N, C-alpha and C positions, 0 to 999 in steps of 0.2 A: 460871537466870533466863530468863524469856521476855520477849517484847516485844510491846506492843500494836500496833506499826506493821507487823509481819510477818503477812500473811494466813494463813500456815501455822498460827498459834497461835489462830485463831478457832475457836469451838466451836459456831457456830450453823448450820453447813451441812456437807454432804458435799463434801470438797475435790476440785476438778478442776484439772488442769494438762495441759500437753502434754509429749511425750517425744521426744527425738532429732531435733528440727528442725535441730540444728546439723550433722547427718550427711546425706550424699548419699543420696537415696531414703528418708530418714526411717526408718520401721519396715517398709517394704514392699519385699520382695525381688522386684521385678518389672522387666520390660523395657519397660513401657508408656511412651510418650513424655512423658506428663504426670506421671511420677513426680517426687517432690519435688526441686527445685533448692535446695540449702542455701546459696545466696549470703547474705551478710550483709544485703543489701537485702531479700530475702525474709523473713529472720528478723526484721528490724526491722518490716516490714509486719505480720507475724504478731503480734509482741509488742504492737504498738499496738492491733490488733483485739482481742486477748485482754484487754488492760488495760481498754479501754473497755467490754468485755462483763462485767467482773467475775470473769474466770477467775483462779484463785488463784496458779498458779505455772507456771514453765517449767523442765524438767529435761533437761539434755543428757547425751549419752554421750561419754565420752573414748575416742577411738580413735587408733591410730598407724599401722595398716595396714588395708587393706580385706580383704574376704572373697573376692575373685576373681570368677570367673564373667564373663559377657559385660559386666555393668554395673560390675564391681568394687564390689559393695555396700559402702558405708561407706568407699570409697577416698578420698573428700574429707570432711574433718571440720574444723570450726572449733574451735580450742582453747577450752576451756570457761571459763577464768578471764577471758580477755580478751573472749570472747563475752558473758559475764554482765555485765561492766563496761559494755560498749557498750549493751546492752539496758536495764540499770538506769538509765543516764544519760538514756534517752529515754522512760521510762515513769513512772507516778505511783503505782500501787497494787500491781501484781503482784510476787510474789516470784520471783527468778531464782537458780537454783542453779549452782554450779560443781562439776563432777565431777572428783575428784582421786585419782590412784593414789598410795598412800602410798610405794611403793618408788621412784617416779620424781620425787618432789617433797620438798624439804627442809621440815620442819615449821615452822621459824622463818620461812622465806619465805612459806609458805602462810598462817600466822597473820596476818602483816602484810598480805598480799594480801586476805584475807577481811575483815579489819578495815577496809581501805581501801574496798572496794566496798560494805561495809555502811554506812560513813560517807557515801559519795557518794549512796546511795539512801535515807538516813534509816531504815535498819533493815530492808531488804527482801532481803538476801542470804541464801543458804543453801548448805550444804556437803554434798555427796554423797561419802562416803568409800568408796574401792574398795581392798580389800586385795590384789587380784590374782587373775586366773584365766587370761588368754589368753596362753599361753606364747610363741607367735610374736611377739606385740607386745613382750614383754620382751626377746626375742632381737634385735628390730629396734632396741631402745634400748640394747643392749649390757649388759643386766642379766640376772641369774640369778633365775628365779622358783623359790622353794623348793617342792619337791613336796608337803611336808606342810602341812596347814592350821594345825597348832599354831604353826609358825614364822611363817607369814604373819600370823596374827592376834596373836601376841605382839609382832611388829614393829609392826603397826598400832596396838596398844594403847599402846605406848610413844610412837609418833608422835603419837597424839591426846592423850595425857597432856601432851606438850610443848605442843601447840597450845592446849589448855585452860589450862595454866599461864600461857602468854603472854597469854591473854585476861583472866586473873583476878588475877595477881600484880602488885603495884605496885612491887616493887623488883627489882634485878638478882639473878639466881640462876645457880648452876652446876647442871649435870645430869650425873650419872655413872650411866648406864644400861647395859643389855646391848647396845644398838644405837647409842646416841648419847652423845657426850661433849661437853657444852657448857660454855663458860666466860663468865661475866658477861653472860648474855643477858637481854633485857627486851623486852616487847612494848608498843609505843605506835605509833599510837593503839590504843585498845580498840575492839571492835565498838560500834555505835551505842547499843545498850541491852541489854546482856547477851549471852549466847551465841546466835549464829544457829541456826536449825533444822538438825539433822543427819539425813541419810538414809543408810542402809546397806542394801544388798541382800545377803542371806545365805541360803544353803541348808544348809550343813553345820552340825553341832552347834557347832563352834568359832565359825563365823560368826554364828550366832544368839545365842550367848552374848555375843559382842562387841556385837551390835546391841542386845540388851536391856539391856546395861550402859551403853551410851554414846549411842545414837541416840534421837532423838525419833520417828523413823518407820523401820520396817522395810519394805523394798520387796521384794515377792515376787509371782511369777506366780499366776494363777488358771487351773488346768486343769479342776477340777471344783468346783462351788459347795459341795456337801456336804462334800467333803474340805477345802476352804478354810475353811468355817465352824468346823470343829474345830481346824484349824491356827491360825487367828487367835486363838481362845480360849486355846489352849495357849501361844502366844507372849505374850499379854497376862498370863497367869498366871505365866509364867516371869519376866517383867519385875517383876511385883508381888513375886515371891520375893526380889528383890534391892532392893526398896524403890523401884521406879521405875514410871512409867506410859509405855508405848510404844504408839503407834498403828501400824496396818499399812496400807500403801498397795499397790495393784496397778496393772497397766497394761492398757489396752484399745485395740482398733483399731476405728475407726468407718467404716462405709460406710452413710450415711443418705440415703435417697431417698424421693420421695413415695409410691411403692408398693413392696411387698416384692419383686415381680418385678424392678423396676428395680435394686434393691439387690443381689439375688442374681445377676442378669445381669452387673452390674459386678464383683462378687466373682469370678465365673467368668472374666471377661475379664482381670482383674488377676492371678489366681492360676493356674488350670488352663490358660488359654490363653497366658499371658505371664510366668509365674514364671521367674526366673533360677535354674534348679534346681541348677546347679553351685555357685552362691553359697549356696543353701539347704543343700545337702549339706555344704559346708565349714563353715557355721555350726553345723549339727547335730553334725558330727564333733568340732568344737572344744568344744562344750558337753559332749559325752560324755567327752572326754579330760581336760578341765581344770576344768570349772565344777560347782558344786553348787547353783546358783540354781534350776535346773529339777529336779523329781523324776525321777530316772533311770528309774524304772519306768514313767513315762508319756511320756518324751521321744520314744521311737520312734513314739508314736501321734499326734504333733502336727506332723509334717513339713509338712502343708498349712497349719497355723496359723502356722508359722515363716515361710512365704512371704507370708502375708497381713498379718502384723503382728508379726513377730519373736517369736511366741509369746504375743502379747497376747490378752486375753479378747475374743472377737468380739462387736461391737455392730453387727449387720448387719440392716437392715430399714427400716421406716418410722420417723418420729419417735416414735410411740407405742411401737414395739418397742424402739428404742434407749433410750428413757427407762425402759422396764420392765427392760431389762438393767442399767442403772445402778442402779436401785432394788434389784435382786437382789444387787448387790455390797454396797450399804449394809446390806441385810438379813443378809448373810453376816458382817457385823462389820467390814468394811473402813472405814477413815476417809476414804479418797478413792481416786481413780484418775487416772492419766494417760490422755490421749487421743492417738491418732495418726490421720492421714489420708493418703491417697495424695498429695494436694496440699493441705497445711494451709490455705494462704491462700484457695484457691478453694472449699474445702468447709466450712471453719469457719463462714462466715456463715449457711449453711443450718442447721447445728447450732444456732448462736446463736439464730436466729429461731424455730426450730420445736421444739427439744428443751429448751432452758433454761426456757421458760415452763412446760412440762409438769413439769419437776423442781420448779419453784417451787410449782406446784399441789399436788404431793405433799408439800411441806414439806421436801424434800431440799436445796433451794437457797434 
């Protein structure tokens, strides 16, 4: 069941959100002094700006240790469930997601936490499910990350089956599964109006099977638009094969300036001149070792893009060029994209005033 109060379920526009504002430096692995300060005050300022501008959602990254380097990229991270609760309490229209690792969070607890923040926001909460990829984080939590994707996603499936049962069943029930043994459990309150929107990022065959069977949105990078166009079509067909409709989201990094030269000069300043390359290399190495979210045949080609936006699709140039880039994502079949900035609060107003009107003119927003 969907809900009319959650903007993720609207069908009249290309969805736009922000990504990773709960993390230090956001999505930009740079040493520049103006890189994003992820204080809650800054996140609240950003949430109110986005809410007033009609942006659809905010999506956080759940992290437990940083990536090292001079800046310790993502060394400071606001926990996502409490972050979402705080932002939802101070906004009116925008959806805010919590990003939850299945192996580190009990499903009975998460079901109640999500129902609670969905109630306090009148149906604007969302859940981003992570089945696990970053082995050092699991070691920091004292957990063992299974090496095989089959086990990770079998566990995640049972985990989400329990969450969904708590959201939908009206009576107490027992659960005798492979990974969970529950006795007399029941979920109250329920979410505000049906199941909140579910996001899952997946690159492996097992992950994409999980996403197409369970999520409303599959989250995936855009390395090449032509390649993405065929992948989006394949994913949507895969979902239809199990009787579901799943939309595909991607993520983008914005450097928007009045002239192309200004944008490119700032891009060079942030990346070539000031990237935290040790942190970039740690990030790329971990992606190769543990993750399937990025196509491994292309990962070695995008080291620079990792520095500029954690691998996000580059939207670099004038407002017209940035709007054209967003239109190209819509044309490729994506349902929406997240946006990141070097400094979200300082840069978003220029995007709001100069790019959003162009998207409205194109009928995208």
